[in-house]
Structure formats: structure tokens, C-alpha cells
C-alpha positions as CSV (number, residue, x, y, z in Angstrom):
1,M,136.8,36.1,-15.9
2,K,137.5,34.6,-19.3
3,A,135.4,31.5,-18.5
4,K,132.4,33.7,-17.6
5,F,132.7,35.6,-20.9
6,T,132.8,32.3,-22.8
7,V,129.8,30.9,-21.1
8,S,127.8,34.2,-21.5
9,F,128.8,34.5,-25.1
10,T,127.9,30.9,-25.8
11,G,124.6,31.2,-24.0
12,S,123.9,34.4,-26.0
13,L,124.6,32.5,-29.3
14,L,122.4,29.6,-28.2
15,A,119.5,32.0,-27.3
16,F,119.8,33.8,-30.6
17,G,119.8,30.5,-32.4
18,I,116.6,29.4,-30.7
19,L,114.9,32.7,-31.3
20,A,116.0,32.7,-35.0
21,G,114.9,29.1,-35.4
22,T,111.5,30.1,-34.0
23,A,111.2,33.0,-36.4
24,F,112.0,30.8,-39.3
25,A,109.6,28.1,-38.2
26,D,106.8,30.7,-38.2
27,G,107.7,31.8,-41.8
28,N,109.1,35.1,-40.6
29,V,111.9,35.2,-43.1
30,A,112.2,38.3,-45.2
31,C,114.0,37.9,-48.5
32,T,113.6,41.0,-50.6
33,N,111.7,44.3,-51.0
34,E,112.4,44.5,-54.7
35,S,109.5,44.9,-57.1
36,K,108.1,41.8,-58.6
37,D,109.3,42.8,-62.1
38,K,112.8,42.0,-60.8
39,W,111.8,38.5,-59.5
40,Q,112.9,35.4,-61.4
41,P,110.2,32.8,-62.3
42,Q,109.0,30.6,-59.4
43,E,110.1,27.5,-61.3
44,K,113.7,28.5,-60.9
45,A,113.4,28.3,-57.1
46,E,111.8,24.9,-57.5
47,A,114.6,23.8,-59.8
48,A,117.2,24.9,-57.3
49,A,115.5,22.8,-54.5
50,K,115.2,19.8,-56.9
51,A,118.9,20.2,-57.7
52,Q,119.6,19.8,-53.9
53,G,117.6,16.6,-53.8
54,Y,114.2,17.8,-52.6
55,D,111.0,16.4,-53.9
56,V,109.1,19.7,-54.4
57,R,105.4,19.6,-53.3
58,K,104.4,23.3,-53.6
59,T,105.7,26.8,-53.7
60,I,104.1,30.0,-52.3
61,E,105.1,33.6,-52.1
62,T,105.5,35.0,-48.6
63,N,107.3,38.0,-47.1
64,G,109.2,38.7,-50.3
65,C,110.3,35.0,-50.6
66,Y,109.6,32.0,-52.6
67,E,108.8,29.4,-49.9
68,V,109.4,26.0,-51.4
69,Y,108.0,22.9,-49.6
70,G,109.9,19.7,-50.3
71,I,110.6,16.3,-48.9
72,K,114.1,15.0,-48.5
73,D,115.3,11.9,-46.7
74,G,111.7,11.3,-45.5
75,S,111.3,14.7,-43.8
76,M,109.4,17.8,-44.9
77,F,111.3,21.1,-45.3
78,E,110.5,24.7,-46.0
79,L,113.2,26.4,-48.1
80,F,113.1,30.2,-48.4
81,Y,114.6,31.6,-51.6
82,N,115.2,35.3,-52.5
83,P,113.2,35.6,-55.7
84,V,115.6,38.1,-57.2
85,N,118.9,36.2,-57.0
86,L,117.6,32.8,-55.8
87,A,119.8,32.9,-52.8
88,L,118.7,30.3,-50.2
89,K,117.9,32.4,-47.1
90,A,116.7,29.7,-44.7
91,T,115.9,26.0,-44.5
92,V,113.4,24.8,-41.8
93,K,112.7,21.1,-41.1
94,K,109.0,20.6,-40.3
């Protein structure tokens, strides 16, 4: 009985991870519903990405996020930052 639970639980986590990864890959990350007057400047999200070693290429606003595109170790990444507190919500390798 315990083995079945472990397998089912692990399988559920794996399925959730795949679905979550798919959502992130499509840019379906929601960061905040706060009004834009509470948002920090976009440059601060870019600075946060640069501080983590990314070569920032562009930044857009999407779904209440700053979506920063950057290159690190030869790969392109999308980093989703909450524009209010600059918390990194998701990182997606492209």
C-alpha cells in the first residue's frame, strides 16, 4: 500500500511539474494585480537579472510581470519578475 502511494504521489508531482513548465513556457505566469503606480522601474528588474549573470536583451510587461529575456551560459532564458517587489516568480530556459 505504501509503495502505491509513493508512486502515485511522485507521478502526481511529475505531472504537475510538466503542466507548470508548460504554462511557464507559454508565458502564463501571473505576478501581480497591483496598479502600475506601485510598480518599480523596469530597469530594476533588468539589474536583478544582470546581477545573476544574465546578459539582458529585452524586457516586456506581460500578465502583471516584467518578463526579462537574457542569455546565460550560451542559452536564452525568460525571467518573470513581480514588478512591485521584484521577486523572481519563474525562470524558463528557451
